[in-house]
N, C-alpha and C positions, 0 to 999 in steps of 0.2 A: 137732203132730201133728193133723191134720185128725181131725173125730169127727162121724158120721152116727147119729143118733138116730130109731128106731123105737117109734113109739106104736101096736102092733097092735091091727085091729078086725077084726069079723068084716066088715062092709060100708066102713068107712072107716078106712084106716091112716096117721097122721101122720106127719111125716118132721121133723126138724131137724138144722140144720148148724152146727158149732162150731170152735172149736181151743184145744190148751193156749195161746195166747200172749194171745190178747185175755182168756182165761177166759170167752168168753161165747157161750150158745146162741139160735142165729134159727130161726125156724118157716121152714120150706121150702116142702113141697108135702104133699095130700094124696095118697092114692091111694084112690080110688072105687072098687072092685067087689067083687063075692059072690063071685068067683072066684078060688081058691087059687091055680088056675094063673097067671092073668092076674097078680095080684098078687107073685107070685114074679118072674115076666118081667120086672116093671117093680122092683120090690125088686131086682132081680140089675143092671139096665138103671141105675139110681139109684146104684149101688154102684162101675159100672164110670166111669160120669159124674163123681163125687165122688172117688175113690180115697182113701177113710178110710184113715187106721191103726188105726181104733179103730170098732165098731159097737155102739152102748150099744142093748140093746131093754130094753122096758119090761117089769118084773116086775110083775103084776098081782096081788099081794097081799091076802087078807080083811085087816080092822080089824086082825085079830087075831092078822096074821101067818101063817097057814094058806094053803095053795094051792087052788086048785080048779082047773076044765077051763079058764078063761081060761091062769093061769099054765102049766098044761100047754101050752099052745098057743105060748106065748112060749118058753119053752124049747124045743121042738121047733125055731121058727123058728131060733132060735141054734143047736141042733146042727143044724141042715141047710148052715146059712152057714158053720159052719167048717169041716163036713164037704166039702159042693159045691162053694165057693168059697173055700176057705183064708184066709176072713177070723177077723179077730181076734175076738172078740165078749165084751161083759162087759153084766153082768144088772142091772138096777137099780129098784129099789124105785117104783113109781109109784102108790102111795096119795094120794089127792087130786090129782093133777095135772090131771084136768079138770074137778074142783072147782074150782081155781085158774085154770084156762083160762075157765072160765064167770066170774068174778069178775073176769077183765081183760076182757071184753066187756060186763059188765054195763051199762055207762052211755055204750058206744059210739054208739049211736043208728044199730048196723046190725040187720037184720031177723032173723027167727029163723034164715032160711033161710039168711043173710050168716054167721050166729054159729056154724051150724053146719058148715058148707064151711070154717071158720078153726079152729074147736074142737081138732081133732085134731093140727095140726101144732102148734097153741099148746102143747098135752098132751106132744108130744114135746121141744120146745124146755125143758119146764119138768123132764121127766124128764132131759136134758141138760144142762142148768143144775145140777141135783143132783149126777150126776156129775161136774161139774167143778167143783163146788165142795168135793168130797170128797177130789179132789188136791190141793187146797191145803194147804199146811202148818195145824195147828190145824182141819182140818175147816171152812175157808173163812173163816178168820177173817182170813186176811194178806193 
């Protein structure tokens, strides 16, 4: 099965792709817009283009596990994808995925601007990789 992961942001939304055959997630693209309408249109286009069996939406929980406004926005997106697109959607804890993306790029030689352009897709890949790992027997050790 194919999976598409979304790391929702106010200005940049990262997307990643993966499948349960390889068990690997790959950064795909970043949607850069402050317009909710434009983001929705481009997300729908990406889903149509890739036809994932499941969309995995990152759920930005606080470190104590509580939810804030960003988590509410992710839940609203997940509900909209289910209702309006008939899409199967799973939520995945995304704590520290942006920090992980920053660590991956730390010694790449990329400029700040280049890192910024890639960070959200890398975070989406980290979200999806966590989800794919959770599907494996013993939580990913198999």
